[in-house]
Structure formats: structure tokens, C-alpha cells
C-alpha positions in Angstrom: 73.3 -11.5 -17.2 75.4 -8.6 -16.3 77.0 -10.3 -13.3 77.8 -13.3 -15.2 79.7 -11.3 -17.9 81.6 -9.5 -15.0 82.7 -12.8 -13.5 83.7 -14.2 -17.0 85.9 -11.0 -17.6 87.5 -11.3 -14.2 88.4 -15.0 -14.7 89.9 -14.1 -18.2 91.9 -11.2 -16.7 93.2 -13.7 -14.0 94.2 -16.2 -16.7 95.9 -13.5 -18.7 97.9 -12.3 -15.7 98.9 -15.9 -14.8 99.9 -16.7 -18.3 102.2 -13.6 -18.5 103.9 -14.5 -15.2 104.5 -18.0 -16.5 106.0 -16.7 -19.7 108.3 -14.2 -17.9 109.6 -17.0 -15.6 110.1 -19.8 -18.1 110.8 -17.8 -21.4 112.7 -14.9 -20.1 114.1 -16.4 -16.9 112.9 -13.6 -14.8 112.8 -14.0 -11.1 109.5 -15.3 -9.5 108.7 -12.2 -7.5 109.3 -9.8 -10.4 107.1 -12.0 -12.8 104.3 -12.1 -10.3 104.6 -8.3 -9.8 104.4 -7.6 -13.4 101.4 -10.0 -13.8 99.5 -8.2 -11.1 100.3 -4.9 -12.6 98.9 -6.1 -15.9 95.7 -7.5 -14.2 95.1 -4.1 -12.5 95.5 -2.2 -15.8 93.0 -4.5 -17.4 90.6 -3.9 -14.6 90.9 -0.3 -14.8 90.3 -0.2 -18.6 87.2 -2.5 -18.0 85.8 0.0 -15.6 86.4 3.0 -17.8 84.8 1.3 -20.8 81.7 0.2 -18.6 81.3 3.6 -17.1 81.4 5.2 -20.6 78.7 2.7 -21.9 76.6 3.4 -18.9 76.8 7.1 -19.4 75.9 6.8 -22.9 72.8 4.8 -22.0 71.7 7.3 -19.4 72.3 10.1 -21.8 70.0 8.4 -24.4 67.4 7.8 -21.8 67.5 11.4 -20.7 67.1 12.5 -24.3 64.1 10.3 -24.9 62.6 11.6 -21.6 63.1 15.1 -22.6 61.4 14.5 -25.9 58.5 12.9 -24.0 58.3 15.8 -21.6 58.1 18.1 -24.7 55.3 16.2 -26.1 53.4 16.3 -22.7 54.0 20.1 -22.4 52.4 20.4 -25.9 49.5 18.3 -25.0 48.9 20.1 -21.7 48.9 23.4 -23.5 46.3 22.1 -26.1 44.2 20.8 -23.1 44.4 24.3 -21.4 43.3 26.1 -24.4 40.2 23.6 -24.9 39.3 24.1 -21.2 39.6 27.9 -21.5 37.4 27.9 -24.5 34.8 25.6 -22.7 34.8 27.9 -19.7 34.0 30.8 -22.0 31.4 29.2 -24.1 29.5 26.6 -21.9 27.9 29.2 -19.6 26.4 30.9 -22.5 25.2 27.7 -24.2 23.8 26.4 -21.0 22.0 29.7 -20.2 20.6 29.9 -23.8 19.2 26.4 -23.3 17.9 26.8 -19.8 16.4 30.1 -20.0 13.4 28.9 -22.2 12.8 26.2 -19.7 12.8 28.6 -16.8 10.4 30.6 -18.7 7.9 27.7 -19.3 8.3 26.7 -15.6 7.3 30.2 -14.6 4.3 30.2 -16.9 3.1 26.7 -15.5 3.6 27.9 -12.0 1.4 31.0 -12.7 -1.2 28.8 -14.5 -1.2 26.3 -11.5 -1.6 29.1 -9.1 -4.4 30.8 -11.0 -6.1 27.3 -11.1 -5.7 26.7 -7.3 -7.2 30.3 -6.7 -10.1 29.5 -9.1 -10.8 26.2 -7.4 -10.6 27.8 -4.0 -13.1 30.4 -5.1 -15.4 27.6 -6.6 -15.3 25.7 -3.3 -16.2 28.9 -1.5 -19.2 29.5 -3.7 -20.2 26.0 -3.4 -20.1 25.9 0.4 -22.0 29.3 0.4 -24.5 27.9 -2.0 -25.0 24.8 0.2 -25.5 27.1 3.2 -28.1 29.3 1.4 -30.0 26.5 -0.4 -33.0 25.3 1.8 -33.4 21.6 2.4 -35.7 19.8 0.0 -39.3 19.3 1.2 -40.0 15.7 1.9 -42.3 14.2 -0.8 -46.0 13.9 0.4 -49.0 12.0 -0.8 -51.2 14.1 -3.1 -54.6 15.1 -1.8 -57.9 14.7 -3.7 -61.0 16.9 -3.3 -63.6 15.1 -1.5 -67.3 15.7 -2.3 -69.6 16.5 0.6 -72.6 14.3 -0.5 -70.5 11.1 -0.9 -69.1 11.3 2.8 -71.9 12.6 4.8 -70.4 11.3 8.2 -67.2 13.2 7.8 -67.0 16.7 9.4 -66.0 19.6 7.1 -62.5 20.4 6.8 -61.4 23.0 9.3 -59.2 25.9 8.6 -55.8 25.4 10.1 -54.6 28.6 11.8 -51.1 29.6 10.9 -48.8 31.2 13.5 -48.1 34.9 13.2 -44.7 35.9 11.5 -43.2 37.2 14.7 -43.9 34.0 16.5 -42.5 31.7 13.9 -39.6 29.3 14.9 -36.2 29.8 13.2 -36.6 26.8 11.1 -40.0 28.0 9.8 -38.5 31.5 9.0 -35.9 29.9 7.0 -38.5 27.8 5.1 -40.7 30.8 4.5 -37.6 32.8 3.2 -37.2 30.1 0.4 -40.8 28.9 -0.5 -40.9 25.6 -2.3 -41.7 25.6 -6.0 -45.3 24.5 -5.8 -46.2 27.5 -3.5 -44.3 29.8 -6.0 -46.5 28.4 -8.8 -49.7 29.0 -6.9 -50.6 25.3 -6.4 -52.6 24.0 -3.5 -50.6 23.0 -0.6 -50.9 19.2 -0.3 -52.0 17.6 2.9 -49.2 16.7 5.3 -48.1 13.0 4.9 -47.8 10.4 7.6 -44.7 10.8 9.7 -42.1 8.1 8.9 -41.1 5.6 11.3 -38.0 6.7 13.2 -35.4 3.9 13.4 -31.7 4.0 14.4 -30.0 3.3 11.1 -26.8 4.8 11.7 -25.1 1.6 12.9 -26.3 -0.2 9.6 -25.3 2.7 7.5 -21.8 2.8 9.0 -21.5 -1.1 8.6 -22.7 -1.3 5.1 -21.1 2.0 3.8 -24.4 3.9 3.0 -23.6 7.6 2.4 -27.1 9.0 1.4 -28.6 11.1 4.2 -31.7 9.7 6.0 -35.1 11.4 5.6 -35.6 11.1 9.4 -32.3 12.9 10.0 -33.3 15.8 7.6 -36.7 15.9 9.3 -35.1 16.1 12.7 -32.7 18.9 11.4 -35.4 20.9 9.7 -38.8 20.3 11.5 -42.0 21.0 9.5 -43.7 24.0 11.1 -47.1 22.9 9.6 -47.0 19.4 11.1 -48.8 20.3 14.4 -51.4 18.4 16.3 -54.3 19.8 14.4 -52.7 19.0 11.0 -51.0 15.7 11.9 -51.9 12.4 10.4 -54.4 10.5 12.5 -55.8 7.1 11.6 -59.3 7.9 13.2 -59.8 10.9 10.7 -59.0 9.0 7.5 -59.2 5.3 8.2 -59.3 4.4 4.7 -55.8 5.9 3.9 -53.9 3.2 5.8 -55.6 0.6 7.8 -52.5 -1.0 9.0 -51.4 0.0 12.5 -48.3 2.2 12.9 -45.3 0.3 14.4 -43.7 1.9 17.4 -40.8 4.2 16.6 -38.5 2.2 19.1 -38.8 -1.0 17.2 -35.4 -2.8 17.0 -34.3 -4.3 13.6 -35.1 -7.9 13.4 -32.1 -10.2 14.0 -31.0 -12.5 11.1 -32.4 -16.0 11.5 -30.0 -18.9 11.6 -29.5 -20.8 8.3 -29.8 -24.4 9.4 -28.8 -25.8 6.0 -25.8 -23.7 5.8 -24.9 -24.6 9.4 -25.1 -28.3 8.7 -23.0 -27.8 5.5 -20.2 -26.2 7.4 -20.3 -28.9 10.2 -20.2 -31.7 7.6 -17.4 -30.0 5.5 -15.3 -29.5 8.7 -15.8 -33.0 10.1 -15.2 -34.7 6.5 -12.1 -32.4 5.9 -13.7 -30.8 2.8 -12.0 -27.5 3.4 -9.7 -26.1 0.6 -7.0 -23.4 0.8 -6.9 -21.0 -2.2 -4.1 -18.6 -2.9 -4.3 -15.4 -5.0 -1.1 -13.4 -5.7 -0.4 -9.8 -5.0 1.7 -8.4 -7.9 3.9 -5.2 -8.3 2.9 -2.6 -10.8 3.7 -2.1 -13.7 6.0 -5.2 -13.8 3.3 -7.4 -12.5 5.6 -9.6 -10.6 4.3 -11.8 -7.8 5.4 -10.4 -4.4 2.8 -11.6 -1.9 0.1 -14.1 -1.6 -3.4 -14.1 0.1 -5.0 -17.2 1.5 -8.7 -17.8 1.2 -10.8 -20.6 2.7 -13.4 -22.5 0.5 -15.7 -25.3 1.6 -17.0 -28.2 -0.6 -20.6 -29.6 -0.1 -21.5 -33.2 -0.5 -21.7 -32.7 -4.3 -18.3 -31.3 -4.6 -19.4 -27.7 -5.3 -17.2 -24.9 -3.9 -18.8 -22.5 -1.4 -17.2 -19.2 -1.0 -16.3 -17.5 2.3 -18.9 -14.6 1.8 -21.7 -17.4 1.8 -20.7 -19.4 4.9 -18.7 -16.9 7.0 -22.0 -15.1 8.5 -23.4 -18.4 9.6 -19.9 -19.7 10.8 -19.8 -16.7 13.1 -23.3 -17.0 14.4 -22.9 -20.8 15.0 -19.6 -20.3 16.7 -17.7 -22.5 14.2 -15.5 -19.7 12.9 -12.7 -20.7 15.3 -12.4 -24.1 13.9 -12.2 -22.6 10.3 -9.5 -20.2 11.5 -7.7 -23.0 13.3 -7.5 -25.0 10.1 -6.6 -22.0 8.0 -3.7 -21.3 10.4 -2.3 -24.8 10.1 -2.5 -24.9 6.3 -1.1 -21.4 6.0 2.0 -22.6 8.0 2.5 -25.4 5.7 2.1 -23.3 2.5 4.5 -20.5 3.8 7.1 -23.3 4.7 7.0 -24.3 0.9 7.0 -20.6 -0.3 9.9 -19.5 1.8 11.9 -22.7 0.6 11.6 -21.2 -2.8 11.6 -17.5 -2.2 12.8 -16.0 1.2 10.9 -12.8 0.5 7.5 -14.4 0.2 4.7 -13.1 2.5 1.3 -14.7 3.0 -1.8 -12.9 4.1 -4.1 -15.0 6.4 -7.7 -13.8 6.9 -9.0 -14.6 10.4 -12.1 -13.4 12.1 -12.0 -11.0 15.0 -14.4 -13.2 16.9 -11.5 -15.7 17.1 -9.4 -13.2 19.1 -11.9 -13.4 22.0 -12.7 -17.1 21.7 -11.5 -18.6 25.1 -11.2 -22.1 23.5 -9.3 -21.1 20.4 -7.1 -18.0 21.0 -4.9 -19.3 24.0 -3.7 -22.3 21.9 -3.5 -20.1 18.8 -1.2 -17.7 20.7 0.9 -20.6 22.1 1.2 -22.0 18.6 2.4 -18.7 17.0 4.9 -18.1 19.9 6.4 -21.5 19.1 6.6 -20.5 15.4 8.3 -17.0 15.7 10.3 -17.6 12.6 7.1 -17.0 10.5 6.4 -13.7 12.0 7.9 -11.8 9.2 6.3 -13.8 6.4 2.8 -14.3 7.9 0.3 -11.3 8.0 -3.0 -11.6 9.8 -5.8 -9.7 8.0 -9.0 -8.3 9.4 -11.8 -6.4 7.6 -12.5 -2.7 8.4 -15.9 -3.5 10.0 -14.4 -5.9 12.4 -11.5 -3.5 13.2 -14.1 -0.8 14.0 -16.1 -3.0 16.2 -13.0 -4.3 18.2 -13.2 -3.9 21.9 -10.7 -3.9 24.8 -10.4 -7.7 24.7 -9.8 -7.9 20.7 -7.2 -5.1 21.1 -5.5 -6.9 23.9 -5.2 -10.0 21.7 -3.8 -8.1 18.9 -1.1 -6.6 21.3 -0.1 -10.2 22.2 0.3 -11.1 18.7 2.2 -7.8 18.0 4.5 -8.5 20.9 5.4 -11.8 19.4 6.4 -10.1 16.1 3.5 -10.5 13.8 2.0 -7.8 11.7 -1.6 -7.1 10.5 -3.4 -5.9 7.4 -6.9 -4.2 7.1 -9.0 -4.7 4.1 -12.5 -3.8 2.8 -11.7 -0.1 3.4 -14.5 2.2 2.7 -14.1 4.9 5.4 -10.8 6.7 4.8 -11.4 8.9 7.9 -10.4 6.1 10.1 -7.6 6.7 12.5 -4.9 4.8 10.5 -2.1 6.4 12.7 -3.4 4.5 15.8 -3.7 1.3 13.7 -0.1 1.6 12.6 0.9 1.8 16.2 -0.9 -1.4 16.9 0.9 -3.3 14.2 -1.1 -2.7 11.1 1.4 -2.6 8.1 -0.8 -3.0 5.1 -4.2 -1.4 3.9 -6.3 -2.7 1.1 -8.6 -0.4 -0.8 -11.0 -1.3 -3.7 -9.7 -0.2 -7.0 -13.0 1.6 -7.8 -12.8 3.7 -4.7 -9.3 4.9 -5.6 -10.1 5.8 -9.1 -13.4 7.4 -8.2 -15.8 4.9 -9.7 -17.4 4.4 -6.2 -18.0 6.8 -3.5 -16.3 6.3 -0.2 -16.1 8.2 3.0 -13.0 10.1 2.6 -13.7 13.5 4.2 -11.0 16.0 3.4 -8.6 13.2 2.1 -8.8 12.6 -1.6 -8.6 9.0 -2.6 -5.5 9.6 -4.9 -3.8 10.8 -1.6 -4.7 7.9 0.4 -1.6 5.8 -0.4 0.6 8.8 0.6 -1.3 9.0 3.9 -0.7 5.3 4.8 2.9 5.7 3.8 3.3 8.5 6.1 2.3 6.2 9.0 4.5 3.4 7.8 1.7 1.4 6.1 1.7 0.0 2.5 -1.4 0.4 0.1 -2.6 -2.6 -1.8 -5.3 -2.0 -4.3 -7.6 -5.1 -4.7 -10.4 -6.1 -7.0 -8.6 -5.1 -10.1 -10.6 -6.7 -12.9 -9.9 -4.8 -16.1 -7.0 -3.3 -17.9 -8.6 0.2 -18.0 -8.4 0.0 -14.1 -4.7 -0.7 -14.3 -4.1 2.3 -16.5 -5.8 4.6 -14.1 -4.0 3.1 -11.2 -0.7 3.7 -12.8 -1.6 7.4 -13.0 -2.0 7.3 -9.2 1.4 5.6 -8.8 0.0 2.4 -7.3 2.8 -0.1 -6.5 0.9 -3.2 -5.4 -2.5 -4.6 -6.8 -4.6 -7.7 -6.6 -7.5 -9.1 -8.6 -8.7 -11.5 -11.0 -7.1 -9.7 -13.8 -3.7 -11.1 -12.7 -5.0 -14.3 -11.3 -8.1 -15.7 -9.7 -7.6 -17.6 -6.4 -6.5 -21.1 -7.2 -6.5 -24.2 -4.8 -3.3 -25.3 -3.3 -2.1 -28.7 -4.5 -2.9 -31.7 -2.3 0.8 -32.6 -1.8 1.6 -29.3 -0.2 -1.2 -29.9 2.4 -0.3 -33.6 3.2 -0.2 -34.4 6.8 -2.5 -31.6 7.9 -4.5 -33.0 10.8 -8.3 -32.8 10.4 -9.7 -30.5 13.2 -11.8 -32.3 15.6 -15.0 -31.0 17.1 -14.2 -27.9 19.3 -16.6 -26.3 21.7 -16.5 -22.5 20.9 -17.1 -19.9 23.7 -20.0 -18.5 21.4 -21.7 -21.9 21.0 
């Protein structure tokens, strides 16, 4: 707008100068040169006045802007002064107020620290006393059969009881001296010492104890650790002395436990279910706590008999292992798990499926090579498919099973261990072999069941696994009270019928699954 006005003013000045020259020439008869000179002088004068007026107007505008700026600066100076005053006041008052509020908290924290320290010292003293008491307390005497007085006339053929000589004190064994130092209650009360009982049959039960989680000490172990000084040859039980006491012969001590007999009916049911494709896949979610949002899934295999009744894995898996058909079941489970995980990953990319397979399948010469080739061709599922083994199976794995695990681990698959009852297992070594998850029964964690945990408290088991890069999943959660106690232990993942029981996968998801034909297992 300013440039347009300037052009308009210049045009007007030129018109005025031209008009004045025309008037001088035609009105006053002045020469042309003089008229032009006067018109140019007039035009220069008008330009000069215009510049002076514009400069004065600009100076006035600048002066007004400077005045307004000075006023704003004065206001800012005043605001800054007020702000400095408030900051100075806060610097002087805030430390006192903060200290006045924090000092009581510091005092309470110091009191709590002192109480915790005293409690730890008391617990340490109590543990020391308990350990000392356990060392001093003698082992309990094994219960023996009561002896009844025998009348001489009613048994004329039996020889009279002979007096059993006792060893001298200086010749006593260390175990006998420890037993004499702590006499049993019936000796202290003056009762008659009962006759020694028949020695129990010694069998090697440590393997069964370890497999089934039995924690009670065996009597034969206690007898071997604390021998009875009075059970000599003269006082030992002999069938020829008292034949009426136990006419049955004593089995040899080296007798092996009887092997389980094959279940023909269950074997036929498994075979017919596999051949008729009556095998179902059930899924159970693994949720987060406390939100209870589904994060993972676990796949279970169920069989259907001829009547349509469902048979759980706990019923048919032992017979499937004995009959060598476990590889066919694992093969079918793998194919169906791949189909399910494809459907899950199409909806949720973070979905993970736990697939239970048997350790016997890892050494099956017919199944495992094809299984390994199949998983190598489906490496894209390595991050979303987890193979799960039970702790008894993992504990019994040999070099061949571990080599098969290493092959799967090199492909990229990870593993999970469930049915944990022995927390003293080397989980650090398992983590190095690819185990990423560990499942513990909820009752073991909250103390409702006794587990082999050694010096590891069950509540610290999750931190132990996390230290090795593993994640704890608490399963068999059935009640809300268990959930409340698990939240106290800061459990993040849980599984159980409380959240959802295992449900069968829809038929349309499993369409196109090839029914497995008869396979010859290496075990069969």
C-alpha cells in the first residue's frame, strides 16, 4: 500500500509540474526552456516537502513504538522483581518445611530398620537353636511289635528264654553310646523292653521317591544310619524260633519292584482313536495378574473313545509311552499346533503357544528326524511355539535327548519345564539349554504343599528363575484365595481352571489336518 501511494504522489507531482510549464508558456508567453526549468524546480520542491513530511511521520511512529516498548519493559522489570522476591522466599522457607515433613519419616524408617534387624537376629538365633536341637535329639526308635508273656505249660516244646548278654560300656559302638545317652521313654518309665521286631525288607526306593516327590525319610534309611545295637544274631528274628508269628517266607532284600503291566484296553483305545482321528486339541489360556488378560496359550491332547467320552492325557499317556504310540500323538499335536498358531498370530502377533511333547519322542528314530526337518522348514514359528517337558522327564534326559534339544535350540525354538516339585534343580544349566519358562504349582508357591526347595524359599523361586533369564508361570490356580496370596508374592503369570478350563479348538480351525497313518516307533 505504501508503494502505491508513493507512485500516485509522484504522478501527481509530475502532472502539476507539466501544468505549470504549460501555463507559463501559453498564458504568460515565457520561453520554453525557462518554463521547463521552473516546472522542474517546482517538482523538486514538492518532492523535498514530501520526503520531509514522510520522515517526520515515520519518526513519530518510531517514537510511539519506543515509548510503548519502554512501558512494557518497565512492566517486565516489575514482574521479574516480584518473581525474584517469591523465589527468594521459597529458598528460605522450603528447606525448613521439607525437613519438617521428612524428619518424622526418617525416624520411622530408622525404627523399622532396627525392628527388622532385631527380627533377623532373632530368626538367626532361632534357626541356630533348632539346628542344635536337631543334632542333640536322638532318632526315634522304630516301632516294634508288643511281646506277650508265654506260659511254660502251654508250650512245653519251646526252650526257655535265654538271657541276652549286653556288651560292656567300654565296648559299645558310637551309635549305641548315643542311644544310651538318650534312653527312650519306655525305658525311663521302667517298662519291659519289647522283643526286637522283624527287620524290614530293604528296597531301593530312592528312585521312586524322587520321581513321585516323596519327602518323608524311609525307615530303612534311618535304620542304616542309626543301627540297633540290640539286634544281634542272638536277638534277631528267626522264623524257626517263633513259627506262629509269621508263617510267610521273607522275600529277598534285593527284589526289584514289579514293572507295571500293559493295559490292553487302553492300548486298543489309543490305537482306534488315532486311526479314526478321534484326537482333539484343547487350549487353556495363561493370563497376566492382576489384569487377567490372556497372554499365552497351552495345548493339550484329548482322546475320544467309541462312545464319545473324553479321555485325559494323564490316563492314556503312560500306556502310550509303553506301547510306543507317543510319537504318533506328538506328531498329530505338532501339526495341529502349527494350524492353531497360524490362526492366533493372524489376530495377535504376540501370541505364544505351549506344546507338550514327550521326551521319548526326542529319541524316536522314526519320528524325530522328520520332526526336526519340519520345524526347520517352519522357522517363522520359533518365536511363538514353545515345547514343554515335565521335570521328571527333564531329570531323566540322557545325552541323546539333550542332543535333540540342542538341535531344536539351534533352530531357534525355546522350551518350558512344568510339574516342578524340586526347586534344587540346576535351572541355570537349563536356561543355557534354551529353557525360558518354568511352571510351578500354586500350592507349592504359597506353602500349601511341601516341595524340595532346600535353602530356596518358594516365594523367592520366581526371582531365581528371573536371574537366569527364565519366567515363572504359576499353574493349577483354582480359587480366588490362591490369587490373593499369589499377588502378595508378585506373580505376573498364572494358569488354571479359575480363569478358564481347557476348551476344544473349533473344527474349522483344524480343517485339512492329515490323519496320521500307522507309524512304526522305535520303541515298538
